C-alpha positions in Angstrom: 185.5 79.9 155.2 183.7 83.2 155.4 179.9 83.2 155.4 179.6 85.8 152.6 181.8 84.0 150.1 180.2 81.7 147.6 181.6 79.5 144.9 180.2 80.0 141.4 179.5 76.8 139.6 181.6 76.4 136.4 178.5 75.3 134.5 177.1 78.9 134.9 179.9 80.3 132.8 179.2 77.7 130.1 175.5 78.4 130.2 176.2 82.1 129.7 178.3 81.4 126.7 175.8 78.9 125.3 173.0 81.5 125.6 175.1 84.1 123.9 175.9 81.7 121.0 172.2 80.8 120.6 171.2 84.5 120.4 174.0 85.1 117.9 172.8 82.2 115.8 169.3 83.6 115.8 170.6 87.0 114.9 172.6 85.6 112.0 169.6 83.6 110.8 167.4 86.7 110.8 170.1 88.7 109.0 170.4 86.0 106.4 166.7 86.0 105.8 166.8 89.8 105.4 169.7 89.6 102.9 167.8 86.9 100.9 164.7 89.0 100.9 166.6 92.0 99.7 168.3 90.0 96.9 165.0 88.6 95.7 163.4 92.0 95.7 166.2 93.4 93.7 166.0 90.6 91.2 162.3 90.9 90.9 162.5 94.6 90.4 165.1 94.3 87.6 163.7 91.2 85.9 159.9 91.5 86.1 159.3 95.1 85.4 157.1 97.8 86.8 154.3 95.4 88.0 156.5 94.3 90.9 158.1 97.7 91.8 155.7 98.5 94.6 156.0 95.0 96.1 159.8 95.1 95.7 160.0 98.3 97.7 157.8 96.9 100.5 160.0 93.7 100.6 163.2 95.8 100.7 161.8 97.9 103.6 161.0 94.7 105.5 164.4 93.3 104.7 166.1 96.5 106.0 164.1 96.5 109.2 164.9 92.9 109.8 168.6 93.5 109.1 168.6 96.4 111.6 166.9 94.2 114.2 169.4 91.5 113.6 172.3 93.9 114.2 170.5 95.2 117.3 170.0 91.6 118.6 173.7 90.8 118.1 174.9 93.9 120.0 172.4 93.3 122.8 173.4 89.6 123.0 177.0 90.7 123.4 176.2 93.3 126.1 174.1 90.7 128.0 176.9 88.2 127.8 179.3 90.7 129.2 176.9 91.8 132.0 176.2 88.2 133.0 179.9 87.4 133.0 180.6 90.3 135.3 177.8 89.2 137.6 179.2 85.6 137.7 182.7 86.8 138.4 181.4 89.0 141.2 179.3 86.2 142.5 176.3 88.5 142.4 172.7 87.4 142.7 171.7 88.8 139.3 169.3 89.7 137.7 170.4 87.2 135.0 167.3 87.2 132.9 166.9 89.2 129.7 163.5 90.5 128.8 164.6 92.7 125.9 165.9 90.1 123.5 162.9 87.7 123.6 160.5 90.6 123.3 162.5 92.0 120.3 162.6 88.7 118.6 158.9 88.1 119.1 157.9 91.6 117.8 160.2 91.2 114.8 158.8 87.9 113.8 155.2 88.8 114.4 155.4 92.0 112.4 157.4 90.5 109.6 155.1 87.5 109.2 152.0 89.7 109.5 153.2 91.9 106.7 154.0 88.9 104.5 150.7 87.2 105.4 148.8 90.5 104.6 150.6 90.8 101.3 149.7 87.2 100.4 146.0 87.8 101.3 146.0 91.1 99.3 147.5 89.4 96.3 145.0 86.5 96.5 142.1 89.0 96.8 143.2 91.2 93.9 144.1 88.4 91.5 141.4 87.4 89.1 
């Protein structure tokens, strides 16, 4: 057996697929939350009148940003899956890690939760 040839463990292919499915699950979850936020904002705008118009617009913008990030995460997960599969087939040394998706997810969640928290604090401070 030649010294340069290596055997890729079959578990690595399954780990790559499992990682892809986890990222897709996260992407679908964020997309579902965005769709729910958009639906609630639309209902509040139509049913509760002008008092909630400004808040409904803010919630819709947050929902659209989260939906865009969800799509971006799904595309990036697919690209990472393909890149890692090519590395595994070529028996390359990597890099196999992904720094973009975890950073994107963290930023998305921190910003979204901060805006929602800020809105709740603002509503609490202005209600009398």
